[in-house]
C-alpha positions in Angstrom: -68.0 48.0 -30.7 -68.7 45.9 -27.7 -72.2 44.7 -26.5 -72.1 47.2 -23.7 -71.8 50.1 -26.1 -74.6 48.8 -28.2 -77.0 48.4 -25.2 -76.1 51.9 -24.0 -76.6 53.4 -27.4 -79.9 51.6 -27.9 -81.2 52.6 -24.5 -80.2 56.3 -24.6 -80.2 57.2 -28.3 -82.6 54.7 -29.9 -82.5 51.7 -32.2 -81.6 53.7 -35.3 -78.5 55.2 -33.8 -77.4 51.9 -32.3 -77.7 50.1 -35.6 -76.0 52.9 -37.5 -73.1 52.8 -35.0 -72.7 49.0 -35.5 -72.7 49.3 -39.3 -70.3 52.2 -39.2 -67.8 50.5 -36.8 -67.9 47.2 -38.8 -67.5 49.0 -42.2 -64.5 51.1 -41.0 -62.9 48.1 -39.4 -63.2 45.9 -42.4 -62.0 48.5 -44.8 -59.1 49.5 -42.6 -58.2 45.8 -42.1 -58.1 45.0 -45.8 -56.1 48.2 -46.6 -53.6 47.4 -43.8 -53.3 43.9 -45.2 -52.6 45.3 -48.6 -49.9 47.6 -47.3 -48.4 44.8 -45.3 -48.1 42.6 -48.3 -46.4 45.4 -50.2 -43.8 45.7 -47.4 -45.0 49.1 -46.2 -45.8 48.1 -42.7 -43.0 45.8 -41.7 -41.8 45.6 -38.0 -44.4 48.1 -36.7 -44.5 46.8 -33.1 -42.4 48.6 -30.6 -39.6 46.6 -29.0 -39.4 48.4 -25.7 -41.9 46.2 -23.8 -40.4 43.5 -21.7 -42.1 40.2 -22.5 -41.2 37.0 -20.8 -41.1 34.2 -23.3 -42.6 30.8 -22.6 -40.5 27.8 -21.7 -39.2 26.0 -24.7 -41.0 22.8 -25.7 -38.0 20.6 -25.1 -37.8 21.8 -21.5 -41.6 21.5 -21.0 -41.4 17.8 -22.0 -39.2 17.3 -19.0 -41.8 18.8 -16.6 -45.1 17.6 -15.3 -48.3 19.2 -16.5 -48.9 20.9 -13.1 -45.4 22.4 -13.2 -45.9 23.7 -16.8 -49.2 25.3 -15.8 -47.6 27.1 -12.8 -44.7 28.3 -15.0 -47.1 29.6 -17.6 -49.2 31.3 -15.0 -46.2 33.2 -13.6 -45.1 34.1 -17.1 -48.6 35.5 -17.8 -48.6 37.5 -14.6 -45.1 39.0 -15.4 -46.2 39.9 -18.9 -49.4 41.4 -17.6 -47.6 43.5 -15.1 -45.0 44.8 -17.7 -47.7 45.7 -20.2 -49.9 47.2 -17.5 -47.1 49.5 -16.3 -46.0 50.4 -19.8 -49.5 51.4 -21.1 -51.0 52.5 -17.8 -48.7 55.4 -17.2 -49.6 56.9 -20.5 -53.4 56.3 -20.1 -53.3 57.9 -16.6 -51.8 61.1 -18.1 -54.3 61.0 -20.8 -57.3 60.8 -18.5 -56.0 63.7 -16.4 -55.7 65.9 -19.5 -59.1 64.8 -20.8 -60.7 65.6 -17.4 -59.3 69.1 -17.5 -60.5 69.7 -21.0 -64.1 68.5 -20.2 -64.2 70.6 -17.1 -63.3 73.9 -18.8 -65.1 73.5 -22.2 -68.8 74.4 -21.9 -71.2 71.8 -23.4 -73.6 74.6 -24.5 -70.9 76.1 -26.7 -70.1 72.7 -28.2 -73.8 72.0 -28.9 -74.2 75.3 -30.6 -71.5 74.6 -33.2 -72.6 71.0 -33.8 -76.1 71.8 -34.9 -77.8 70.5 -38.0 -77.3 73.9 -39.7 -73.6 73.5 -39.7 -72.3 71.7 -42.8 -69.1 70.9 -41.1 -70.8 69.3 -38.1 -69.5 65.7 -38.6 -65.9 67.0 -39.1 -66.0 69.1 -36.0 -67.7 66.3 -34.0 -64.9 63.8 -34.9 -62.3 66.3 -33.8 -64.0 67.3 -30.6 -64.4 63.7 -29.7 -60.6 63.5 -29.3 -60.6 65.5 -26.0 -64.2 65.0 -25.0 -64.8 61.3 -25.4 -63.7 59.1 -22.4 -65.8 55.9 -22.6 -69.2 54.7 -23.8 -70.5 55.0 -20.3 -69.6 58.6 -19.8 -70.0 59.6 -23.5 -73.7 58.6 -23.9 -75.1 61.2 -21.5 -72.9 63.8 -23.1 -74.2 62.9 -26.6 -77.8 62.8 -25.4 -77.3 66.3 -23.9 -75.7 67.6 -27.1 -78.6 66.3 -29.2 -81.0 68.0 -26.9 -79.0 71.2 -27.6 -79.4 70.8 -31.3 -76.8 68.3 -32.6 -78.1 66.2 -35.5 -77.9 62.4 -35.7 -75.1 62.4 -38.3 -72.9 64.6 -36.2 -73.7 62.5 -33.1 -72.6 59.4 -35.0 -69.3 61.0 -36.0 -68.7 61.9 -32.4 -69.4 58.4 -31.2 -67.4 56.5 -33.8 -64.5 58.9 -34.0 -64.3 59.5 -30.2 -64.2 55.8 -29.4 -61.1 55.3 -31.5 -59.3 58.7 -31.4 -60.0 59.7 -27.8 -56.8 60.6 -25.9 -56.7 57.4 -23.9 -57.3 55.3 -27.0 -54.6 57.1 -29.0 -52.1 56.9 -26.2 -52.6 53.2 -25.8 -52.1 52.6 -29.6 -49.1 54.9 -29.7 -47.4 53.1 -26.9 -47.6 49.8 -28.8 -46.9 50.5 -32.5 -44.6 52.7 -34.5 -45.5 56.0 -36.1 -46.5 54.8 -39.5 -49.1 52.4 -38.2 -50.3 54.9 -35.6 -50.9 57.6 -38.4 -52.7 55.0 -40.4 -54.9 54.2 -37.4 -55.8 57.8 -36.8 -56.4 58.5 -40.5 -58.9 55.7 -40.9 -60.6 56.4 -37.7 -61.2 60.1 -38.4 -62.1 59.8 -42.1 -64.3 56.8 -41.4 -66.2 58.6 -38.6 -66.7 61.8 -40.7 -67.9 59.8 -43.8 -70.3 57.8 -41.6 -71.7 61.0 -40.2 -72.4 62.6 -43.5 -73.9 59.4 -44.9 -76.2 59.0 -41.9 -77.4 62.6 -42.4 -78.9 61.5 -45.7 -81.4 59.1 -44.0 
């Protein structure tokens, strides 16, 4: 969770929701990190990065010793720009498609209907919110007014937290970006931790 998201959450949804979001994000991240480390040490997550991204490697140290510092800086700058372009094209084409699909879904799914099924009377609210966040969540800037509106329509704070935490990590653009960089096993682990963590955070926050 970046500072911008915290400030937006604090300003539109209040201190309690902002702090809950930080605690939930940190807790999920730490647990996911340790579990992933455990699986890696057991050999379950070996070679999980995709190899179809063209990366220009830096000049070897032996050759760099033969060049002046200014020449090395220029070479590294060009290498960075080439790598940036390759990664941008590779990930950007997927994210562009994701944003188009997401915009279509948001346009044709009425928020009043969503608010009705995410009310405090629905025991499955956090689960539904985490799933609805996949197509409905775009970014913190655009999501905060949506969440504020849904809460005005009856969505409780625990369900709102599940929507925020789950949507930020499992929105279509976020999933596409991760899927374009890692293999299926790591991707499934990412989605599992994101959804389950968001749902549990929502139910726990409902208790306070």
